Structure formats: C-alpha cells, structure tokens
C-alpha positions in Angstrom: 37.5 51.9 -62.2 39.0 48.8 -60.6 36.3 47.4 -58.3 34.2 44.3 -58.9 30.6 45.2 -59.4 27.4 43.2 -59.2 24.3 44.1 -61.3 21.5 45.6 -59.3 19.0 44.1 -61.7 20.0 40.5 -62.1 23.0 40.1 -59.6 25.4 39.0 -62.4 28.9 40.2 -62.9 29.5 43.6 -64.5 32.5 44.6 -66.6 34.1 48.0 -67.4 33.2 49.3 -70.9 33.1 52.5 -73.0 29.5 53.1 -74.2 27.6 55.6 -76.3 25.2 57.5 -74.0 22.0 59.0 -75.5 21.0 62.1 -73.4 17.3 62.8 -73.3 15.6 65.9 -72.0 11.9 65.4 -71.7 10.9 63.6 -74.9 13.8 65.0 -77.0 17.1 63.3 -77.7 19.5 66.2 -77.3 23.0 64.6 -77.5 24.9 61.4 -78.1 28.0 61.2 -76.0 30.7 58.7 -77.2 33.2 56.6 -75.2 31.5 57.1 -71.8 33.2 55.0 -69.1 30.6 52.7 -67.5 29.9 49.3 -66.0 27.9 46.9 -68.1 26.2 43.7 -66.9 27.5 40.7 -68.7 24.1 39.0 -68.6 21.3 41.6 -68.9 23.2 44.6 -70.3 22.2 47.0 -67.5 24.6 50.0 -67.4 25.9 51.8 -64.3 27.8 55.1 -64.3 29.9 56.3 -61.5 28.6 59.5 -59.9 31.4 61.6 -61.3 30.6 60.3 -64.8 26.9 61.2 -64.3 28.0 64.8 -63.3 30.3 65.1 -66.3 27.5 64.0 -68.6 25.2 66.7 -67.3 27.9 69.3 -67.9 28.6 68.1 -71.4 25.0 68.3 -72.6 23.8 71.3 -70.6 24.0 73.7 -73.6 22.4 71.1 -75.9 19.2 71.1 -73.8 18.7 74.8 -74.7 18.8 73.9 -78.5 15.7 71.7 -78.3 14.5 69.0 -80.6 14.5 71.1 -83.8 18.3 71.3 -83.9 20.4 68.4 -85.3 21.4 66.0 -82.6 25.1 66.6 -81.8 27.6 63.8 -81.1 30.3 64.7 -78.6 33.2 62.8 -77.0 33.2 62.2 -73.3 35.8 64.3 -71.4 36.3 64.5 -67.6 34.8 67.4 -65.7 38.1 69.0 -64.9 38.8 69.6 -68.7 35.4 71.4 -68.9 36.2 73.7 -66.0 39.6 74.8 -67.3 
C-alpha cells in the first residue's frame, strides 16, 4: 500500500496500519484476525481495507462460521490469499 488515502467519513488523512479484525457472522463473533493490513483515519479512526484484504478475510474465517457461537473464538494471523490456495 503506497497511495495517499482520504477518509470517506471525515475527509482527514489516513495512514497504513496493521489492525486486529473481529469477524462477525450474524450476531456471533466467530474469529479475531491479527495483523490485518489496513488504512486507519488519523482523526476519526475509521478503517478501510483493500478489496484483496477483504477477500482474504472471508477465506480465513470461512470455516469458523460453521463452528457457531458455542465454540471458543479463535485468533488467527492474517495471511495473503495465495498462501491459502497453495
């Protein structure tokens, strides 16, 4: 990520950051993904994920959705989609 981004919410500058991403399915928290690359607004804190990152997040937590809310919430590291497909 090397572009300059402006926040869609408050129009302030955004900076690249690694964040923890809670993944919800309906009303259940099904996974926490660590070190997710994102853009974070320096003023309001709004986060933006590149489309490839959003796709990767869906792949990472796909199996966790099947576990439901009665299973302990897993924590998993972020890894690019290509590593999941190999």
